[in-house]
N, C-alpha and C positions, 0 to 999 in steps of 0.2 A: 455436691457443689460442681457448677460447670462455669466457664467464662467464654462468653463469644462476644463477636462484635455488633455493638447497638448500631441502628439505623437513624436517620435526620429526617428531619420533615422542617417545611418554611411558609411562613404566610405571608398573602400576597394582597394589594389595595385592589377593590373590586370599581366596577361600574356603579355597583347596585350601593355601596356608598357615598358616592357623590349624588346619586339620583335623592337618595334618603336625606343628605342633609340639606339638597336643594330643595323637598319637600317639607323641609323642617323651617327653613325661612320663609318659604310662604306662609306656614301655619303663626309663623310669630308675628307674621304683619296683620293677622285677623283683627284684633281690635282695633289696628288704626281702620283699615277698612269697616269696619262695624262703624265706626263713630263718622264717619265723612259720609257712607251710603244714606246713614239717618238724619245727618243734617241736611244733605240735598233733599231729601225726602219733606222733612219739613218745610224747606222752603219753597218747592212745588207746592206742597200741601195750602199756603202761605198763598202763592200768585196764582193758585186755580180755584181756590176754595169759592169765589163770585163767577166762575165763569163756567164751573164744570158741575154735574149731577154727584153731590156732596155725597150720596150714600156709597155710587161706584166708588170714588175718590177713596172714604174709608177703608172698602174693601182692598182696591190696589194696593192702598199702604199698610193695610192688616197683611197682604200677602205680600210682599216687599222684608217686612218684618219677619215674617215668617222663614222667609228663606234667608236672610242675614243670618239668623239665630242656627239655621241647619248648619249653616257653613264654621260658626262659633261651635257646633259642637262637634261636627267633623275634624274642624283643626285641632280643638283640645284634647279631643281623642286621640288623634297620632302623637302628640305633644307628649301626652303623657306616657304611650307606647315607647317612644323614641327615649326619654327620660330611665325608662323600665329595661329597655333595652329586649322590648319585647313586641319588635314591628311583624316579624314574622315575614311572609309574602308582602313584599313594597305593591305590587300592582292593584290590590284592594281598597289600599290608602290611597292612590292615584284616582283611582275612579271616584273612588266617594267623595275627597276633597273636590276634585276638578268636576263632579256632578253639582255640589252643594253651589260652588261658584257660577256655573251655567244657569241654576235657577234664578240667582242674583239676575245675572243678564240678562233672564227674558223677564223677569219682571220689570226688569225697566225697558225692555222691546215693548210689554202690554202698554206701558205708559204710554209712549209712542203715539202705539194703536189707537187707543181710547180717549186720548187726551190732546190730538195733535194742533196744536191753535192755529188754523191754516189762515183766519182770520182777521188774525191779531199779532200784527208784525213785531210789535215790543215782548211779547209773551214767546212767541216763535224763538226772538233772538236769547232770552232768558236758558231756554230749552236747550238750543245750543251749544251756549257756555257753560251750562250746566252741566250736560253730560259729558263734552268735550273735556270735563276738568275732570271728571270722575276716571275718564278713559286715558286721559294724561298722568295722573296719579298712581295709575292703575299700572304705570310703565314701572315705576320706581318698588312698588310693593307686591307686584305678582309676575317679574320678568325673571325671577331665580327657577320659576316653571312654567313655559312657555303656554302647554297648553292649556293652563288654567287661564291664564293673560287673551289668549284667545277666545276661549269660553266665554269670559266677561264682557270682552268690547264688543265681539262680533254680534251678537245678537241686537247689542244696543245701540252701537252707531251703524250697523247696517241697517236694522231697520228705520233709523232717524232718515241716513242717506235715502233709502227708496221713497219714503214719504215726499222727498222734497223732488224726486227724478219724476215720481207720477204726479207732482202735482199740476202740471201743465206750462207754469209761466216760465218766462226764460230766464229769471233771478233766480226761482227754486231750481231750475235745472242749473244752472251755474254751481249754488252753494250743495247740490247733491252730489256732483261733480266735484268739488273741493273737499266733499266729506270723504266719498273713496279716495282720493288722494292722502286725505290726511289718516284715514283708515290703516293705509299701507304703510305711510311714513311710521305709524306710531308700532305696527308689527317688527318694520326693519329695525328701531330703534332699540324695542324690546328685545329683538334678536340678538343684533350685538351686548345689547347689558347683560343677557341670558349666557352669553361666551364667558363675557368677561366673568360671570362670577362664579362659573364652571372652573375657571382656569382658577379663580382666585380660591376656590373648594380645594381642586387638586393640588396645587401649591402650599395650602396652609396643612392638608394632608400628608405630604410630602416632607415638611416642613417639622412636622411632628412623629412620624417616621423617624427623620433624622437624628431631633432630639433624642427619641427613644433608643437609636443606636449608638448615639454619642454616651448617653448615661450609661448602657452595657458596657462599652469602650471603659469608659472611665471605672466602673465598678470591676473588672475585666483586669484593668491595671493598679487599681489597688488592693486586688486579691493576688494578683503577680506579686505584687510588690510585699505583701504579708506573708504570701507565700517561700518567697522568697528568703525575706528575716528568716522564717521560720528553718528554712531548708541551711544556712549560712550556720547557724546557732547549732542545730543539729548534726551537720558535717564537722563543725570543727568541735564538738562534742566526742565525737566519733573517732576523728582523727588524734585526738589528745590522749584518747585510750590505749591504743595501740604503741604510740610514741612514749609513753609515760611508762610501760612495760617494757619495750625494745629498751631503753635508758637503764632500766631497774636491771634488766637482766646483765646488760653489758656491765654493769656498777658490780654486781654478784660475779662474774665472771672474771671479773679485773683483780679483786679480791679472794676467790675461792682460791685454797692448793689442792683438792683433792680434785683427780682428773674426771672421777666419776661424775661428780658434783657438776664441773665445767662443764660435762658433755650434756648434762640435764637442762642448766641454764643456758646453753648454747641450742639446745634444740627448742627448747621456750622462746629465745630470740627469734629465731627462725620462725615459726608459728606467729608471733607477734608483727616480724617484716612480711610475712603473705598476707595475714588480715590488714595491714597496710597496703600493700601493691593492690589487695582485691578491692579493698575502699576508694582508692585514688583511680583505679582502673574504669568504677563505676561512675566516678564524679566527673572523669574524662566523657564515657558514653553519654550522659546526661548534657554535658556541655557541648559536645558534639552535635549532638538530635536538639536542643536549642537553637544554635546558631546552623542549620540545615545543611550541615556540612556534608551526613550522610546521604550517597547517593543511590536510589532505587533502581534495581537492574533487573529487568523483567527478561525471564526467560521458560521455556517449557522441559518440564524435569519430573521425576519419575518419585513418586510419594515415599512408597516403601523403604525404599535405603535410607530416605531421611528420618523414617519413623524408629528405624531399626537400631540408625546409628544414634540416636536419641534413649532407645532401649535400651541399650549396651550399656551406657554411659551412666544409667540410675540405676540398674538392675539391682548390682550392688548394694549400694546404698538401699535399697529397697530390702531385699534380703534381711540384711543387717536391722532396718528395723521391724520386721517382722509385717510388713505391708506386701499386699499381690499387686505385683506391676502389669498391667494388659495393653496388650497392644492391639486396633482394629483398624479394618480398612485402609489397606495399603496399596489396595488394587490402580489407583487413579494416578494420571498424568494433569500434573498445575501447571499454572504461567504465572508465575509470581516471582519476585527476589527470594531465591533459597536460602541465602545467606541471614535475612532478616527476617525469614520466618521459622529459621531454626533457633533463632536468638530468644523470638519471640517464644516460640515453644519450650526455647531450652528452662528458660525464665520461670514461668507457668508450671512445667513441671517439678521444679527445683522447689517452688511455691508450695505445690500439693504435698510433696513427700515429706517437706518442712513441719508443715502443720497437721500430718495424718499418722496418727500412732498405731493404728491398727483399723483394719479392713481392706479397700482395697482401691488403686489409681487408674485410671484408663486413660492412654493417651491414642486419638485417632483421628479418621479422617473421614467424612461422609459426603455425600452429595445433597444438595439442597437448591433444588432449581437447575439452572445452570450452572452453578457455581461450585465450588468445593468451600466443606468447613470443616476447620482442624478444631479439635475439641479437646482441653483434658479435663476430666471429674475426677471428683475425690470424694472419700467417706469421711472425710475430717472432722474438724471441729465445728466447721460451717462459720458464715459472717455474716452478723447481725444487719437487718436493711439499712438500719442507719449509716453503717459503716462501709457498704458496700460500694459508694463514691469514694470516703475518704483513704480506703488502702491502696490506691494508683496515685496519693502523695509522698513525695519525700520524707523517707526514714517512718512514715506511719507505719506500725507494726499493733496487730491483735495479739493476745496472750504471751505479751516479753516484755514485760515490765522491766526485769532485770537486763535487757538488751543484750542475751544470749547470741552470738554468731552463729551457734550453731543452726540458729531459725534465721540464717540470713541479716542482711544488713538493713531493708527496707528499702529499697532500692530497685530490686528487679521488676517489681510493678510500675513501677515509676518511666523505667524504661519501656517497657512494655506500649504503656499508654501513649508515650511519643512515638515508641516504631509504629 
Protein backbone atom coordinates (compact mmCIF):
# COMPACT_ATOMS: atom_id res chain seq x y z
CA UNK A 1 0.00 0.00 0.00
CA UNK A 2 1.50 3.35 -1.00
CA UNK A 3 0.40 6.97 -0.81
CA UNK A 4 1.46 9.47 -3.48
CA UNK A 5 0.27 12.86 -4.69
CA UNK A 6 -2.45 12.78 -7.43
CA UNK A 7 -2.39 15.02 -10.51
CA UNK A 8 -5.19 17.34 -11.66
CA UNK A 9 -6.65 18.18 -15.08
CA UNK A 10 -9.11 20.77 -16.50
CA UNK A 11 -11.47 21.01 -19.48
CA UNK A 12 -11.69 24.09 -21.74
CA UNK A 13 -14.21 25.38 -24.27
CA UNK A 14 -12.91 25.24 -27.88
CA UNK A 15 -13.78 27.05 -31.10
CA UNK A 16 -15.02 23.71 -32.43
CA UNK A 17 -17.88 23.75 -29.90
CA UNK A 18 -19.02 27.12 -31.21
CA UNK A 19 -18.72 26.01 -34.84
CA UNK A 20 -20.71 22.84 -34.09
CA UNK A 21 -23.48 24.92 -32.51
CA UNK A 22 -23.51 27.28 -35.52
CA UNK A 23 -23.97 24.32 -37.84
CA UNK A 24 -26.74 22.98 -35.62
CA UNK A 25 -28.63 26.28 -35.86
CA UNK A 26 -28.27 26.18 -39.64
CA UNK A 27 -29.53 22.59 -39.80
CA UNK A 28 -32.54 23.44 -37.63
CA UNK A 29 -33.67 26.02 -40.21
CA UNK A 30 -33.85 23.39 -42.97
CA UNK A 31 -37.59 22.81 -42.65
CA UNK A 32 -38.37 26.51 -43.06
CA UNK A 33 -36.00 26.74 -46.03
CA UNK A 34 -37.58 23.62 -47.53
CA UNK A 35 -41.06 25.16 -47.41
CA UNK A 36 -39.83 28.53 -48.70
CA UNK A 37 -37.95 27.13 -51.71
CA UNK A 38 -40.79 24.83 -52.75
CA UNK A 39 -43.37 27.64 -52.37
CA UNK A 40 -41.35 29.99 -54.59
CA UNK A 41 -40.81 27.12 -57.05
CA UNK A 42 -44.58 26.62 -57.33
CA UNK A 43 -45.09 30.35 -57.91
CA UNK A 44 -42.47 30.28 -60.67
CA UNK A 45 -44.10 27.24 -62.28
CA UNK A 46 -47.48 28.96 -62.28
CA UNK A 47 -46.08 32.18 -63.69
CA UNK A 48 -43.98 30.53 -66.46
CA UNK A 49 -46.24 27.61 -67.33
CA UNK A 50 -47.66 29.36 -70.40
CA UNK A 51 -44.43 31.18 -71.27
CA UNK A 52 -41.70 28.51 -71.24
CA UNK A 53 -41.08 24.95 -72.39
CA UNK A 54 -43.11 22.89 -69.96
CA UNK A 55 -40.90 19.81 -70.11
CA UNK A 56 -37.84 21.91 -69.43
CA UNK A 57 -39.71 23.65 -66.64
CA UNK A 58 -40.67 20.27 -65.10
CA UNK A 59 -37.07 19.06 -65.39
CA UNK A 60 -35.83 22.17 -63.61
CA UNK A 61 -38.46 21.82 -60.87
CA UNK A 62 -37.43 18.20 -60.37
CA UNK A 63 -33.78 19.25 -60.10
CA UNK A 64 -34.58 21.93 -57.53
CA UNK A 65 -36.72 19.51 -55.51
CA UNK A 66 -33.90 16.97 -55.53
CA UNK A 67 -31.34 19.51 -54.27
CA UNK A 68 -33.69 20.67 -51.53
CA UNK A 69 -34.17 17.07 -50.37
CA UNK A 70 -30.39 16.55 -50.40
CA UNK A 71 -30.10 19.52 -48.07
CA UNK A 72 -32.75 18.02 -45.79
CA UNK A 73 -30.92 14.68 -45.68
CA UNK A 74 -27.57 16.32 -44.85
CA UNK A 75 -29.13 18.52 -42.14
CA UNK A 76 -31.06 15.67 -40.51
CA UNK A 77 -27.95 13.50 -40.49
CA UNK A 78 -26.02 16.20 -38.69
CA UNK A 79 -28.80 16.80 -36.16
CA UNK A 80 -28.90 13.08 -35.32
CA UNK A 81 -25.12 12.95 -34.93
CA UNK A 82 -25.23 16.11 -32.78
CA UNK A 83 -27.90 14.71 -30.46
CA UNK A 84 -25.96 11.43 -30.13
CA UNK A 85 -22.71 13.33 -29.50
CA UNK A 86 -21.19 11.46 -32.47
CA UNK A 87 -20.15 14.31 -34.76
CA UNK A 88 -16.46 13.45 -34.82
CA UNK A 89 -14.54 15.59 -37.27
CA UNK A 90 -16.65 18.69 -37.98
CA UNK A 91 -15.09 19.53 -41.35
CA UNK A 92 -16.89 16.79 -43.41
CA UNK A 93 -20.24 17.92 -42.02
CA UNK A 94 -19.52 21.53 -42.95
CA UNK A 95 -18.58 20.51 -46.49
CA UNK A 96 -21.61 18.21 -46.84
CA UNK A 97 -24.20 20.73 -45.66
CA UNK A 98 -22.64 23.71 -47.47
CA UNK A 99 -22.35 21.61 -50.64
CA UNK A 100 -26.04 20.67 -50.49
CA UNK A 101 -26.99 24.33 -50.04
CA UNK A 102 -24.72 25.30 -52.95
CA UNK A 103 -26.63 22.87 -55.17
CA UNK A 104 -29.89 24.62 -54.26
CA UNK A 105 -28.34 27.99 -55.16
CA UNK A 106 -27.06 26.58 -58.47
CA UNK A 107 -30.55 25.23 -59.23
CA UNK A 108 -31.96 28.76 -58.89
CA UNK A 109 -29.07 30.03 -61.00
CA UNK A 110 -30.06 27.51 -63.68
CA UNK A 111 -33.61 28.88 -63.62
CA UNK A 112 -32.32 32.39 -64.38
CA UNK A 113 -30.14 31.08 -67.23
CA UNK A 114 -32.94 28.98 -68.75
CA UNK A 115 -36.03 31.11 -68.26
CA UNK A 116 -34.93 34.74 -67.90
CA UNK A 117 -37.92 36.71 -69.34
CA UNK A 118 -35.99 39.41 -71.18
CA UNK A 119 -39.00 40.60 -73.22
CA UNK A 120 -41.62 40.43 -70.47
CA UNK A 121 -41.09 43.13 -67.85
CA UNK A 122 -43.74 41.92 -65.42
CA UNK A 123 -42.15 38.45 -65.27
CA UNK A 124 -38.74 40.08 -64.79
CA UNK A 125 -40.13 41.99 -61.83
CA UNK A 126 -41.63 38.78 -60.42
CA UNK A 127 -38.31 36.94 -60.72
CA UNK A 128 -36.42 39.81 -59.06
CA UNK A 129 -38.93 40.07 -56.24
CA UNK A 130 -39.08 36.33 -55.51
CA UNK A 131 -35.33 35.66 -55.69
CA UNK A 132 -34.56 38.79 -53.67
CA UNK A 133 -37.10 37.58 -51.12
CA UNK A 134 -35.35 34.21 -50.90
CA UNK A 135 -32.02 35.98 -50.38
CA UNK A 136 -33.48 38.24 -47.69
CA UNK A 137 -35.08 35.29 -45.91
CA UNK A 138 -31.78 33.39 -45.99
CA UNK A 139 -30.12 36.17 -43.96
CA UNK A 140 -32.10 35.03 -40.97
CA UNK A 141 -31.95 31.29 -41.67
CA UNK A 142 -28.34 30.89 -42.86
CA UNK A 143 -26.34 33.63 -41.17
CA UNK A 144 -25.39 31.27 -38.36
CA UNK A 145 -22.91 29.73 -40.82
CA UNK A 146 -21.70 32.38 -43.28
CA UNK A 147 -20.18 30.04 -45.95
CA UNK A 148 -23.60 28.42 -46.40
CA UNK A 149 -25.26 31.82 -46.90
CA UNK A 150 -22.72 32.83 -49.54
CA UNK A 151 -23.02 29.43 -51.27
CA UNK A 152 -26.80 29.91 -51.54
CA UNK A 153 -27.17 33.57 -52.49
CA UNK A 154 -24.09 34.20 -54.65
CA UNK A 155 -25.01 31.84 -57.52
CA UNK A 156 -28.66 32.90 -57.44
CA UNK A 157 -28.28 36.69 -57.20
CA UNK A 158 -24.97 36.73 -59.08
CA UNK A 159 -26.47 35.05 -62.14
CA UNK A 160 -29.52 37.32 -62.02
CA UNK A 161 -27.32 40.42 -61.75
CA UNK A 162 -25.12 39.34 -64.67
CA UNK A 163 -28.17 38.73 -66.88
CA UNK A 164 -29.31 42.29 -66.26
CA UNK A 165 -25.82 43.73 -66.82
CA UNK A 166 -25.37 41.95 -70.16
CA UNK A 167 -28.85 42.69 -71.48
CA UNK A 168 -27.55 45.96 -72.94
CA UNK A 169 -30.27 48.47 -72.04
CA UNK A 170 -29.72 51.35 -69.67
CA UNK A 171 -32.46 50.29 -67.27
CA UNK A 172 -31.15 46.72 -67.18
CA UNK A 173 -27.64 47.96 -66.43
CA UNK A 174 -29.04 50.10 -63.63
CA UNK A 175 -30.92 47.09 -62.18
CA UNK A 176 -27.75 44.98 -62.48
CA UNK A 177 -25.70 47.54 -60.54
CA UNK A 178 -28.46 47.74 -57.94
CA UNK A 179 -28.32 43.94 -57.74
CA UNK A 180 -24.57 44.04 -57.02
CA UNK A 181 -25.13 46.58 -54.26
CA UNK A 182 -27.98 44.51 -52.84
CA UNK A 183 -25.87 41.33 -52.84
CA UNK A 184 -23.05 43.17 -51.05
CA UNK A 185 -25.45 44.56 -48.46
CA UNK A 186 -26.90 41.10 -47.87
CA UNK A 187 -23.41 39.71 -47.21
CA UNK A 188 -22.66 42.59 -44.81
CA UNK A 189 -25.93 42.08 -42.95
CA UNK A 190 -25.35 38.34 -42.79
CA UNK A 191 -21.78 38.91 -41.51
CA UNK A 192 -23.02 41.19 -38.74
CA UNK A 193 -25.73 38.73 -37.76
CA UNK A 194 -23.20 35.89 -37.87
CA UNK A 195 -20.96 37.79 -35.46
CA UNK A 196 -23.90 38.40 -33.14
CA UNK A 197 -24.84 34.71 -33.25
CA UNK A 198 -21.27 33.65 -32.45
CA UNK A 199 -21.14 36.04 -29.50
CA UNK A 200 -24.49 34.79 -28.20
CA UNK A 201 -23.36 31.17 -28.51
CA UNK A 202 -20.13 31.93 -26.69
CA UNK A 203 -22.03 33.79 -23.97
CA UNK A 204 -24.50 30.92 -23.62
CA UNK A 205 -21.69 28.41 -23.23
CA UNK A 206 -20.00 30.65 -20.68
CA UNK A 207 -23.27 30.92 -18.76
CA UNK A 208 -23.67 27.14 -18.87
CA UNK A 209 -20.12 26.75 -17.55
CA UNK A 210 -20.82 29.35 -14.88
CA UNK A 211 -23.99 27.55 -13.80
CA UNK A 212 -22.07 24.25 -13.67
CA UNK A 213 -19.36 25.88 -11.55
CA UNK A 214 -21.96 27.38 -9.24
CA UNK A 215 -23.61 23.99 -8.87
CA UNK A 216 -20.24 22.45 -8.05
CA UNK A 217 -19.53 25.19 -5.53
CA UNK A 218 -22.96 24.68 -4.00
CA UNK A 219 -22.37 20.92 -3.79
CA UNK A 220 -18.96 21.55 -2.22
CA UNK A 221 -20.47 23.96 0.29
CA UNK A 222 -23.18 21.46 1.20
CA UNK A 223 -20.59 18.68 1.48
CA UNK A 224 -18.37 20.93 3.60
CA UNK A 225 -21.32 21.73 5.86
CA UNK A 226 -22.16 18.04 6.27
CA UNK A 227 -18.49 17.22 6.82
CA UNK A 228 -18.19 19.96 9.42
CA UNK A 229 -21.26 18.64 11.22
CA UNK A 230 -19.84 15.12 11.26
CA UNK A 231 -16.49 16.55 12.32
CA UNK A 232 -17.99 18.41 15.26
CA UNK A 233 -20.04 15.37 16.29
CA UNK A 234 -17.00 13.08 16.16
CA UNK A 235 -14.80 15.66 17.89
CA UNK A 236 -17.29 16.11 20.72
CA UNK A 237 -17.50 12.33 21.13
CA UNK A 238 -13.73 11.87 21.17
CA UNK A 239 -13.22 14.82 23.52
CA UNK A 240 -15.85 13.51 25.91
CA UNK A 241 -14.10 10.16 26.37
CA UNK A 242 -10.77 11.42 27.83
CA UNK A 243 -12.57 14.12 29.82
CA UNK A 244 -14.87 11.53 31.32
CA UNK A 245 -11.92 9.24 32.09
CA UNK A 246 -9.96 12.14 33.59
CA UNK A 247 -12.83 13.09 35.89
CA UNK A 248 -13.33 9.46 36.87
CA UNK A 249 -9.68 8.91 37.84
CA UNK A 250 -9.53 12.23 39.71
CA UNK A 251 -12.64 11.23 41.66
CA UNK A 252 -11.12 7.83 42.46
CA UNK A 253 -7.86 9.53 43.39
CA UNK A 254 -9.60 11.74 45.93
CA UNK A 255 -11.27 8.74 47.60
CA UNK A 256 -8.49 6.16 47.41
CA UNK A 257 -6.54 5.76 50.73
CA UNK A 258 -3.97 3.30 49.36
CA UNK A 259 -0.80 5.00 48.05
CA UNK A 260 -0.08 2.44 45.32
CA UNK A 261 -3.63 2.63 44.03
CA UNK A 262 -3.45 6.42 44.04
CA UNK A 263 -0.30 6.21 41.89
CA UNK A 264 -2.08 3.98 39.40
CA UNK A 265 -5.09 6.31 39.25
CA UNK A 266 -2.75 9.26 38.81
CA UNK A 267 -0.93 7.53 35.93
CA UNK A 268 -4.26 6.76 34.23
CA UNK A 269 -5.32 10.39 34.70
CA UNK A 270 -2.06 11.53 33.07
CA UNK A 271 -2.73 9.19 30.11
CA UNK A 272 -6.23 10.61 29.72
CA UNK A 273 -4.79 14.15 29.90
CA UNK A 274 -2.15 13.28 27.28
CA UNK A 275 -4.85 11.83 25.01
CA UNK A 276 -6.92 14.98 25.45
CA UNK A 277 -3.88 17.18 24.69
CA UNK A 278 -3.06 15.16 21.57
CA UNK A 279 -6.62 15.45 20.31
CA UNK A 280 -6.76 19.19 20.97
CA UNK A 281 -3.41 19.68 19.21
CA UNK A 282 -4.69 17.80 16.17
CA UNK A 283 -7.92 19.83 16.12
CA UNK A 284 -5.93 23.07 16.35
CA UNK A 285 -3.71 21.92 13.48
CA UNK A 286 -6.75 21.28 11.30
CA UNK A 287 -8.22 24.65 12.28
CA UNK A 288 -5.00 26.46 11.32
CA UNK A 289 -4.83 24.61 8.00
CA UNK A 290 -8.46 25.39 7.18
CA UNK A 291 -7.87 29.08 7.91
CA UNK A 292 -4.70 29.14 5.74
CA UNK A 293 -2.56 30.27 8.66
CA UNK A 294 0.23 27.82 7.81
CA UNK A 295 3.05 29.53 5.89
CA UNK A 296 5.07 27.51 3.40
CA UNK A 297 8.78 28.33 3.61
CA UNK A 298 10.68 26.48 0.90
CA UNK A 299 14.42 25.95 1.01
CA UNK A 300 17.08 23.48 -0.07
CA UNK A 301 17.88 20.72 2.40
CA UNK A 302 19.36 17.18 2.34
CA UNK A 303 16.78 14.40 2.43
CA UNK A 304 18.80 11.83 4.40
CA UNK A 305 18.78 13.59 7.83
CA UNK A 306 15.02 14.02 7.54
CA UNK A 307 14.47 10.34 6.77
CA UNK A 308 16.88 9.27 9.51
CA UNK A 309 15.04 11.38 12.09
CA UNK A 310 11.72 9.80 11.20
CA UNK A 311 13.29 6.36 11.10
CA UNK A 312 14.77 6.72 14.59
CA UNK A 313 11.48 8.04 15.98
CA UNK A 314 9.52 4.99 14.80
CA UNK A 315 12.15 2.23 14.92
CA UNK A 316 11.39 1.20 18.52
CA UNK A 317 7.63 1.02 17.89
CA UNK A 318 8.24 -1.04 14.76
CA UNK A 319 10.44 -3.53 16.67
CA UNK A 320 7.88 -3.81 19.46
CA UNK A 321 5.21 -4.67 16.88
CA UNK A 322 7.46 -7.15 15.08
CA UNK A 323 7.43 -5.03 11.91
CA UNK A 324 10.52 -4.43 9.79
CA UNK A 325 11.02 -0.70 9.17
CA UNK A 326 13.21 0.14 6.19
CA UNK A 327 14.61 3.40 4.82
CA UNK A 328 15.65 3.93 1.19
CA UNK A 329 16.90 6.72 -1.09
CA UNK A 330 18.36 9.48 1.07
CA UNK A 331 21.05 10.83 -1.24
CA UNK A 332 18.96 13.65 -2.73
CA UNK A 333 18.68 17.39 -2.13
CA UNK A 334 15.08 18.61 -1.90
CA UNK A 335 13.53 22.05 -2.36
CA UNK A 336 10.36 22.39 -0.30
CA UNK A 337 9.28 23.23 3.25
CA UNK A 338 11.19 20.69 5.41
CA UNK A 339 8.87 21.09 8.41
CA UNK A 340 5.71 20.46 6.42
CA UNK A 341 7.11 17.48 4.52
CA UNK A 342 8.35 16.05 7.84
CA UNK A 343 4.86 16.45 9.33
CA UNK A 344 3.27 14.74 6.32
CA UNK A 345 5.71 11.83 6.37
CA UNK A 346 5.39 11.44 10.16
CA UNK A 347 1.62 11.13 9.93
CA UNK A 348 1.81 8.68 7.02
CA UNK A 349 4.47 6.60 8.76
CA UNK A 350 2.52 6.53 12.01
CA UNK A 351 -0.60 5.46 10.12
CA UNK A 352 1.32 2.70 8.32
CA UNK A 353 2.68 1.28 11.59
CA UNK A 354 -0.73 1.46 13.28
CA UNK A 355 -2.28 -0.77 10.63
CA UNK A 356 0.63 -3.15 9.93
CA UNK A 357 0.80 -6.03 12.38
CA UNK A 358 3.45 -7.98 10.45
CA UNK A 359 5.64 -7.57 7.41
CA UNK A 360 7.44 -4.40 6.36
CA UNK A 361 7.06 -0.63 6.26
CA UNK A 362 9.19 1.36 3.81
CA UNK A 363 10.11 5.04 4.17
CA UNK A 364 11.88 6.38 1.11
CA UNK A 365 12.51 9.00 -1.52
CA UNK A 366 13.09 8.50 -5.25
CA UNK A 367 13.54 10.63 -8.31
CA UNK A 368 10.57 11.00 -10.66
CA UNK A 369 11.59 12.98 -13.74
CA UNK A 370 12.91 16.32 -12.52
CA UNK A 371 11.11 15.99 -9.18
CA UNK A 372 11.49 14.00 -5.98
CA UNK A 373 8.74 11.73 -4.71
CA UNK A 374 8.56 10.78 -1.04
CA UNK A 375 7.02 7.40 -0.36
CA UNK A 376 5.55 5.50 2.57
CA UNK A 377 4.59 1.91 1.70
CA UNK A 378 3.51 -0.97 3.89
CA UNK A 379 2.29 -4.56 3.81
CA UNK A 380 -0.60 -3.81 6.14
CA UNK A 381 -4.27 -4.67 5.93
CA UNK A 382 -4.83 -2.53 2.84
CA UNK A 383 -7.56 -0.06 1.94
CA UNK A 384 -10.64 -1.07 -0.08
CA UNK A 385 -11.04 1.01 -3.29
CA UNK A 386 -14.31 2.54 -2.07
CA UNK A 387 -12.58 3.77 1.10
CA UNK A 388 -9.42 5.22 -0.48
CA UNK A 389 -10.90 8.72 -0.62
CA UNK A 390 -12.85 8.62 2.64
CA UNK A 391 -9.84 7.71 4.79
CA UNK A 392 -8.70 11.32 4.41
CA UNK A 393 -11.89 12.57 6.14
CA UNK A 394 -11.71 13.65 9.76
CA UNK A 395 -12.21 10.86 12.32
CA UNK A 396 -12.76 8.27 9.59
CA UNK A 397 -10.94 5.05 10.54
CA UNK A 398 -10.99 1.53 9.15
CA UNK A 399 -10.93 -1.61 11.28
CA UNK A 400 -11.21 0.40 14.49
CA UNK A 401 -14.89 0.36 15.54
CA UNK A 402 -13.95 0.46 19.21
CA UNK A 403 -12.05 3.76 18.60
CA UNK A 404 -8.82 2.32 20.06
CA UNK A 405 -6.50 5.32 20.54
CA UNK A 406 -3.47 3.14 19.95
CA UNK A 407 -4.54 3.16 16.29
CA UNK A 408 -4.70 6.94 16.22
CA UNK A 409 -7.41 9.57 16.36
CA UNK A 410 -8.47 9.50 12.72
CA UNK A 411 -7.02 12.97 12.09
CA UNK A 412 -3.54 12.21 10.76
CA UNK A 413 -4.54 11.64 7.13
CA UNK A 414 -6.95 14.59 7.28
CA UNK A 415 -3.99 16.79 8.24
CA UNK A 416 -1.90 15.22 5.45
CA UNK A 417 -4.53 16.12 2.84
CA UNK A 418 -4.68 19.71 4.05
CA UNK A 419 -0.91 20.03 4.07
